[in-house]
C-alpha positions in Angstrom: 30.8 -25.8 1.4 31.0 -24.4 4.7 27.5 -23.7 6.6 29.3 -19.8 6.7 30.1 -19.5 2.8 26.6 -21.3 2.5 25.0 -18.7 4.8 26.8 -15.6 3.1 25.7 -17.0 -0.3 22.0 -17.5 1.0 22.5 -13.6 2.0 23.8 -12.2 -0.8 20.9 -14.0 -3.2 18.3 -12.6 -0.9 19.7 -8.9 -1.8 20.3 -9.6 -5.8 16.6 -11.0 -5.4 14.8 -8.6 -3.4 16.5 -5.6 -4.0 18.4 -5.9 -7.3 16.0 -7.4 -9.5 13.5 -5.8 -8.2 15.2 -2.4 -9.0 15.7 -4.3 -12.3 11.6 -4.4 -13.1 10.9 -0.9 -11.4 13.4 0.3 -14.1 11.6 -1.0 -17.1 8.1 -0.7 -15.7 9.3 3.1 -15.2 10.7 3.2 -19.2 6.7 1.8 -19.9 5.5 4.1 -17.8 7.0 7.0 -19.2 6.5 6.4 -23.1 2.5 6.2 -22.4 3.2 9.7 -20.4 2.3 8.0 -17.1 4.1 11.0 -15.2 3.3 10.4 -12.0 3.8 6.7 -12.2 6.9 7.2 -13.8 8.3 9.2 -11.3 7.4 7.2 -8.6 8.7 3.6 -10.0 12.2 5.8 -11.1 12.7 7.0 -7.2 11.6 2.6 -6.3 14.3 1.7 -8.6 17.3 4.1 -7.9 16.5 3.4 -4.1 16.5 -0.2 -3.9 20.1 0.0 -6.2 21.2 2.2 -3.6 20.3 0.2 -1.0 21.6 -2.9 -2.4 25.3 -1.7 -2.7 25.2 -0.2 1.1 23.9 -3.6 2.5 26.9 -5.4 -0.4 28.8 -3.3 1.8 27.8 -4.0 5.0 26.4 -1.1 5.6 24.0 -0.1 7.7 23.2 3.4 7.6 20.5 2.8 4.7 18.4 0.8 6.6 15.9 3.2 8.0 16.2 6.2 5.1 12.8 4.8 3.0 12.6 6.9 -0.3 15.3 9.5 1.1 16.9 8.9 -2.5 19.7 11.7 -2.1 20.4 10.7 1.4 21.3 7.3 0.1 23.4 8.5 -2.2 25.6 10.1 0.1 25.7 7.2 2.3 28.4 5.7 -1.0 30.8 8.5 0.3 30.9 6.2 3.6 32.4 3.1 2.0 35.5 4.1 2.3 38.1 2.0 -0.1 35.4 2.3 -3.3 36.3 5.7 -4.9 32.7 6.0 -6.9 33.1 7.4 -10.6 29.5 8.5 -10.8 28.4 11.8 -12.3 27.6 14.7 -10.0 24.3 15.2 -12.0 23.5 12.0 -10.9 23.1 13.2 -7.2 21.5 15.8 -8.5 19.0 13.6 -10.0 18.4 11.5 -7.0 17.2 14.6 -5.1 14.6 15.2 -8.1 13.5 12.2 -7.0 13.6 12.4 -3.3 11.1 15.4 -4.7 8.8 14.3 -7.0 8.9 10.6 -6.9 7.0 10.7 -3.5 4.3 12.8 -4.6 2.2 9.3 -5.8 -0.7 10.7 -4.1 -0.6 13.8 -6.5 -0.2 16.1 -3.0 1.7 19.0 -5.2 2.6 20.6 -8.4 5.4 19.4 -10.6 7.4 19.7 -13.9 9.2 18.0 -16.2 11.6 19.6 -19.1 11.2 16.0 -21.1 15.1 14.5 -20.2 13.9 12.3 -17.4 14.0 9.5 -19.1 17.9 10.1 -20.4 18.5 11.1 -16.7 17.5 8.1 -15.3 18.7 5.4 -17.9 22.0 7.5 -16.9 21.4 6.8 -13.0 20.6 3.4 -13.6 23.7 2.2 -15.9 26.7 4.2 -13.4 25.2 3.5 -9.9 23.9 -0.6 -10.9 27.2 -1.6 -12.2 28.1 -1.5 -8.5 25.2 -3.3 -7.1 27.4 -6.3 -7.0 29.1 -8.4 -4.4 33.0 -6.9 -4.9 34.5 -8.8 -2.4 33.8 -12.7 -2.6 37.1 -13.9 -3.1 38.6 -11.9 -0.3 35.5 -13.2 2.2 35.8 -17.0 1.2 38.9 -17.2 -0.5 37.3 -18.7 -3.4 40.0 -17.9 -6.7 37.7 -18.8 -9.0 36.2 -15.3 -9.0 38.0 -11.7 -9.5 39.5 -10.3 -7.1 37.9 -6.9 -5.2 40.6 -4.7 -7.3 40.3 -6.4 -10.9 35.9 -6.4 -10.4 36.2 -2.9 -9.4 38.9 -2.1 -12.5 36.4 -3.5 -14.7 33.7 -1.4 -13.8 35.7 1.5 -13.4 37.5 1.1 -17.4 37.8 3.8 -20.0 36.7 0.7 -22.3 33.5 0.0 -20.0 32.4 3.9 -19.9 33.2 4.1 -23.8 30.8 1.3 -24.6 28.2 1.2 -21.7 25.9 -0.9 -23.2 28.3 -4.2 -23.5 28.7 -3.7 -20.0 26.8 -6.6 -17.9 26.0 -8.0 -14.6 26.6 -11.6 -14.1 22.8 -13.3 -13.2 21.2 -9.9 -13.8 17.7 -9.2 -14.5 18.0 -6.5 -17.2 20.7 -9.1 -18.9 18.3 -11.9 -18.9 15.2 -9.5 -20.7 17.9 -8.1 -23.3 19.2 -11.9 -24.1 15.9 -12.9 -24.5 14.4 -11.7 -27.6 10.8 -13.1 -26.7 10.7 -11.7 -23.4 7.3 -9.3 -22.9 9.4 -7.1 -21.3 13.1 -6.7 -23.4 10.8 -3.6 -26.0 10.3 -1.5 -23.0 14.0 -2.1 -21.7 15.8 -1.3 -25.0 13.6 1.6 -26.7 16.0 4.3 -27.2 18.0 3.2 -24.2 21.8 4.5 -24.9 23.0 2.4 -22.0 21.5 -1.0 -22.1 19.9 -1.3 -26.1 19.3 0.7 -28.7 20.9 3.8 -29.5 18.0 6.6 -29.1 17.0 9.5 -32.0 15.6 12.1 -29.9 13.3 14.1 -32.6 11.6 16.3 -29.8 11.3 16.6 -26.2 8.1 17.4 -24.4 8.2 19.9 -21.4 4.7 18.5 -19.0 3.7 20.5 -15.7 0.4 19.5 -13.8 -1.0 20.9 -10.6 -3.4 19.0 -8.2 -6.6 20.7 -7.5 -6.0 21.6 -3.8 -3.2 24.4 -5.5 -5.9 25.9 -6.8 -8.8 25.8 -4.3 -7.0 26.0 -1.0 -10.0 26.0 1.7 -10.3 22.2 0.0 -7.8 21.1 2.8 -10.0 21.9 5.5 -12.4 19.0 4.5 -9.9 17.0 2.6 -7.8 16.3 6.0 -10.7 14.5 7.3 -10.3 11.4 4.9 -6.5 12.0 3.6 -3.3 11.4 5.0 -1.1 14.3 3.3 2.5 13.8 4.0 3.9 16.0 7.0 5.1 19.0 4.5 2.0 19.4 2.3 0.2 19.0 5.6 2.0 21.9 7.2 2.2 23.9 3.9 -1.6 24.1 4.0 -2.2 24.6 7.9 0.0 27.5 7.3 -1.4 28.5 4.2 -5.2 28.8 6.1 -3.8 29.6 9.4 -5.2 26.5 11.3 -3.3 25.1 13.9 -0.8 22.0 13.3 -1.4 19.3 13.3 -1.3 17.1 16.7 
């Protein structure tokens, strides 16, 4: 094995372990949080899930334009269009969900109100499945000359095939953490992954949808912002909102 090929393996291994595997774990944790009605935690973990998958895809495709985007999931999603040799078959409403997470997923300190219509878990499952398919090295054969693995065109064809789209739970990524959890009937995270999951496990039987909304105390009594800001670092957006509302000078 050449030093160059070994370096490529090590590089890819880091992205698999630190981005895709961590995203897989965030996804399972998000599903568990949703089942426990921990809404803010669900949204934050869902944001982390999609963010890491998207960043991994960009890195695997040698794109650097996602490096400084932080939690901007919709902007990261838009960057996929810059990968010129892949026509992503991700539904448009998945992009809408990325935009939703960029707004509400960052609300981990409960700075602003949020509402959930009850379908967020299904949207997360769908978004993960459609995005995650591309979260792999697609051009290994072309980059290294290794003819023991499928070509870029063959791998892409499988990802986008009608059979794959028709039977999502049968699709798997080589070496994927989710696949390992699904295969291990004794894994403690398996139940959270498979529960009512159309894409990775058992078919769901949705009986009811519960709307949920919540507002932080500062929404009800904005004047407490003056005292709170001495001790709490608010996001720029929240800070500007209350300073304008209370006729306070801009933050320095």
